N, C-alpha and C positions, 0 to 999 in steps of 0.2 A: 528248280522252278518255284517262284514265290507262291505262297498259299493265297487263295482268294480271300478277300476280306468280307466280313459279314455286312451287307448293306444296312442291316437293322441294328448293328452292334451298339451304336451310340444313340439310337432313337429314344427320345423321351416317351415314357408310357403315359402321357397326358395329352388331352386334345390340343391340337394346334390352335384352335379358336381361343382357348384360354389365354394364350400369349398375346392375342390381338385386342382383347376387350378392355384392357386397362384394369387397374386396381379398383375394386369396388369396396366401399365401406360396408361392413356387415350390418344388417339390421338386428336390433336387439331381440333376444329370445323373449317369449311371452312369459311373464311371471305373474302369478295370481290369476284372477278371473276378470273377464271383460264382457261387455255386451255389444251387439251391433245389429244392423239390419240384414247384412249379407256377410257371411263368412265363406272364404274360399280356401280349400285345402290343396296345396300344390303350387309351387312357384316356377313352373315351366311355362312354355308357350300357352297352354290351355288356360291355366289359372290366371296368368297376367293379362291375356286378351279378355278374359271374363271380367276382370277388375276394371279395365279401361272401358269396355262396352257398358258395364253396369253403371259406371260413373256418368256416361253420356245419358243414359236413360233416367238416372236418379241423382241429379246434381247434389242434393242435400243428404243423401244416404250415408250412414256409417258403414264403411266397408273395411273388413279386416282380412288379410291374406296371411296364412301361416305355411311355412315350408320346413320340412323335416331337416334339411341340410342347408345349402346355399342355393339361391335361385339359379336355375339353369345348370346345376351340377349333375343332373341325371340326363335323360334322353335329349332334352332340348339343347344342351350344350355339347352333345357328342355326335350329332348326326352330320350328314354331308351338306346340308343347306340347300337341297333341291326343293324348289318352290313351284309345285305343279298347278296347272289350271284345272284341277280336278278335286272333287270331294269323294269320289267313288273308286279310287285306285285305278283310274284310267277309264277310257271310253269303252274298251272291250269288256272290262269287268262289269260296268254298268249295263251294257247290252245283254250280257250273259245272265246276270242275276236278276235284273229288274227291267226287262225289255219294255214294259208299258210306260215306265217313267224315265227311260234312258235319256230321252231328249231333254227332259227337265233337269236331270242330274248333270248332264253336260253343260247346259246353259247356266245353271247355278254355280258350277265349278269354275267356269270362265269368268262369271261376274264376280265371284269371290276373289279371284286373283286381281281383277281390276280394282276392287274395293280395298284389298290388301295394300296395293301400291298407293292408292289414294290416302289411306290412313297413315302410311309412312310419311307422306308429304305433309299431311295436316299436322301430325305430331312432331315433325322435324326429326325423325329417327334416321340416323346415319348408320346403315347396316350393310353397306356394300351391295345393295340390291341391283341386279343386272338382269334385264329381260332380253336375253340374246339367243334364246332357243336351245334346242336339244337335238342331238343326232343319236338315234338308236341304230346300232350296228349288228350285222349278222355274219355268222361264220359258216354254218351248215346249210345245205340246199333247202331243207324244210324250214329253217329259220328265215331264209330269204323269202320263201313263199309266204310265211307268216307276216313279214313286213309288207308284202304286196297286198295281203288281205287287210292289214291294218290301214294302209293308205286308202283302200276302198271305203272302209268304215269312216275314216276321217272325212273323206269327200262327201259321204252321205250326210254327215252332221255339219258340213260347212266349215271344217277345220283345215286351215292352210297347212300343206305339207308338200314335200318333194322327195321322191325316191332318188337315191344316189348310187352310182357305181363308177368304176373306172376313175378317170381324172376328177370328176365331180366329187367323189368320195375322198380321194387322196388330198384334195384341197381343203377338206374339213378335218380329216383324221387319216393319216397314212400309216397303216399297219399291215404286215403280211398275213395277219390272222383273219381280218375281216374283209369281205368282198362286196358287201352291199350295205346301204344305210337308208334311214328315213329321217329327214330333217323336218322338224316342226318349229316354227319361229316363236310361237307363243308359249314360252317356258322360261322360268326365272331361277336365279340363284341368289343367295344371300349368305352373310356370315352369321351363323347361329349364335356364336358367342356375343357378338355385338347386338344381335336381335334381342336376346334376353336382357342384356345390360340396358338397352334403350327402352324396352317395355317396362323394366323395373324403374328406370329414371322417370319416365312419364307418369307411371302409377304413383310414385312418391310425390311428384309435383302436383298431382291432383288429389292430394290428401287421402290417399289410400294407405292405411297402416299395414306395414309388412313386418312380420316377425319371422326371422330365420332361426335355424337350429331348434325348431319347435315341432316335434312330431306329434301327430294326433293318434291316440291309441283306441278311441271309441267314439261312435256316433250314437246318440240316444235322444229320445223325445224328452221334452221338458216344458211343462206349462204352456202348451200351445205353440212352442217353438222347438228348436233343436239345440242340444248341448254337445259340444265337442270337448272331449276329455284330453288334456295334454299332460305331459309329465310334471309340469310346474303349476298347473291350474286348469283353466278351461275357458271356453267361449260359449255364451248363450246368444243364439242368433235367431232371427225370425225365419231366415232361409239360409241354405247351405249349398255350395257347389263343391263337388268332389272332382278334383283334377289331378289325381295321383297316377293315372295311366299305368306305367309298367311296374309300379310299386305294388306290394300285396294289397288287395282291395280291402277297404274298411267295411264294405257291405258283403254279407255272406253270399247273397245271390250272384255276385260278380266273380266269385272265386274260380269258377270254371268257364267263364266267358272269354277270358284272354289268358295267354301264356307268355312268359318272358323268353324272348329269343335273343341270343347274343350275336351281335354283328360287329365286324372289325374293319379298321381303316388304317392306311398308312399314307404318309405325306412326304414328298421329296424335298430336297433343298430347292431354293429358287433356281429356275432355269433361265438361260439367256435366250435372246432372240434367235440365234443360230440353232440352238438345240430344239426349240419349238418349231422352227421352220423345217427342220429335218423330219419331223413327224407330221407336217402339214397342218399344224394346229396353231394358226395365227389369230383366229377369232376368239371370242369370249363365250362361245356356246359350250354347253356341257355334253357329256356322252354317257351312254349306257349300252350294254350289249343285251341281246334279247333272249339269252338262255334262261332256263328256270333258275339255275345257279348263275346269277348275273353280277357283273361289276357295274358300279356307278363311278364315273370319272369326271373330274372337273379341275379347273384352275382356281387358285386363290388369287387375291388381289395382287400379291407379289410374285405371281407366276410359278408357284409350286404346283405340282400335280398331286391331287388327292385321288387315291385309288382305294375303293372300298367294296364291301359286299362279298359275293360268292358263297361263303359259308353262312349258314344260319344255324346256330348251335343252341340246342335245347339240352338242359341238364335235368336229369331225373329228379322228380319231386318239385319241379319249378324252382330249383335253387337259383338264388340271385347273389351268390358269394362275390364280394368286392374284388378278390384277387382275379376272378375271371375277366375283369375289365383290363387287366394289365398283362396277363400272360396267356398265350394261346398259340397252338400250332398254326392257326389261321394267318398270323402275321407272315410267317415264312412262305406259306402257300400264296398269299397275295403278292409277295415280292417275286416269286417265281412266275406267276401269271403276268405280272407287269413286264418282266424281262422278255417273256415269250411274245407278248403283244407289241412291245416297243424295243426291239433288240438294239437299236442305236443308243438307247438310254440304259442298257443293261447294267452299266457300272455306276449308275447314279446312286447316291446314298439317300437314306431316308432319315428325316429329323424327328418325326413323331409317329407313334403307333399306339392306337388305343381301341378299346372296345366300348360298346354301348348296348343297352337293352331296348328291344323293340316290344311294345305291347301288341301282340299279334292276336287277332280274332280269326275265327274259322271261316270268315267270308272275306277277309282282307280289307275291310273298311271299318271305320269307327261306328259306334252305335251310341245312343243316348237314351236316357230314361229318368224316371223319378222314383223316389222312395219316401218313407215317412209321411204319408198322406200328402204328397206333392210338395213338401217343404224342402226336400233334398233332390238335387239334380246331379247327374253324372254323365260323363262321356269318356270313352276309352276304346282301345282296339284299333289304333290308327295304322298299325302294320307298316311302319316305315314311311308313311305318306302324310305326316302330321304337320309339316312346316306351314303349309297354307291352310290345311283343313282344320287346324285347331281354332283358327279365327271363326270359321263357320260353326264349329261345335260350340264355341262360347256363346254365340248368338242364339243357337238352338236351345241351350240350357237355360238361358235367361227367358226365352219364349215359354219354355215349359214351366218355369217357376212362376211366371205371370199368368199362366193358364191361357195363353194366347194361341189361337190356331193360325199358323202362318204357312207359307210355302215350305219352310223347313220342317215344321212339326208334322206336316201331312205326308212327308215322304215315307213310302213303304220301307226304304232302306233303314230308316231310323225307328219306325214304329215296331218292327219285328226284331226281337233279340237274335243274336247269332246262335248257331248250333253250339251247345256246350262241349267242352273237351271232357273226355271220360276221366275217371280217376286212375291213379297209378295201379298197376304197371301198364295198363292198357293205353294210357296217354303217351308214355314214352315209346311203347311199341308201335302205336299208330303213326306217330311222328317219324320214327325211323323208317317205317315202311313207305310212307309218303315221300320222304326225302330220297330214299333209294330209287323209287320209281321216277322221280323228277330227274335225278342224275342220269339214269338209263335213257330217259327220253331225250336228254341233251345229246347223248351219244348216238342214239339210233333213230330218233324222230318218232318213236312209237310210245304211246301212253300206256302205262301199266294198267292191269285190270283193277287193282286196288284204287288207283287214282281216278279211274273211270267211275267206280262206285261212289267215291267221294264227290265227284262232279255231279252225279245224279241227285245227290242229297244237298247240293248247293254248298259243299264244304270245300275250302281251298287251303293251300299252305303256300305262303309267299312272304317276301320281305321287301 
């Protein structure tokens, strides 16, 4: 009998998106010192959106963006490209944590996705944006009940959705594992590699100076402004935005506000029409399952299947070692889960397998604030939901720097900082206990006592 081949044996350990974005000419590193009106640290979605929105507000301002590596080489270029109509990690999270402003959060999240799409059109950004909806699928009886409750909440907030079972589900996604689903039409996808490249292109065309390979090592006050210290010099700016997200924070106060969680993704070779028809997936909608340890699933523009999630890996001491992005037991586990859910595709090979870091807050939503007497703004803690929310965060930070009271800055979600993560070893121990409880809940439908205590304090753990 011939030995089974490893479906991941030849998979490149780099994001598939990098192959699609085209070659980008690197921006020069910053040498010496410079001055500007606004300095932005971080060249991912958050930083680049901030640069574009700042240019809209201040056509003549001197804007400089510095990135420690290459723009989009971190979380922004390594995610699944799921573009949600939410700024609060979903409607249920908004209702649970901020019931008094849940309606406002839902409305602002939906408007943000509308404005996001409008900005893509205005700037002419070709990012493979598709607003074709999402199907959330359920396996266990308590998960099916959860979908039914979610549908009731959606109807309460006027969100279109449709419960699926039997033939209706199989026509969207035919798997022996899942027996129910909830379809929501207002959900989008994009190519994150192209998104970064296009944001960068438009920023450069709007006279925003970008310096790559320019890490910032310190933020300090200087003569009524702020100084950013870099390895080769520095920047003196009137105002600063910190958009470093999953990287080690430059402000001491943020060091316990978010933790780095490693998430993993695999991508198949392109599938033909017959293979996709065999699993009932002829539309362009995306899919996620509703477990605590959940998978996110989508097609690429050339009909590969991207299969990610499930594991959320925290390394003791908040380590961010680069090799963790390339090698993990999670890849093989994802491949096994793929074969279980889609047995007709069990022999399909995977061309790419990579990891990314999620900046996770204890309430699963981003937060924002200011430092250095209001001259520095920051936003982080997107917890895997930043593709669309980073645009909203950029607007919020600019509001804060301008001292403006807006719908964004008045949100309780943003005014109150998240619960801090404890120091080690309690951080590692608490995360392991929470994850063990979530895994047991997926198996039994019963929430652990430890996780119930976290719920009571408004603390969550998700990706």
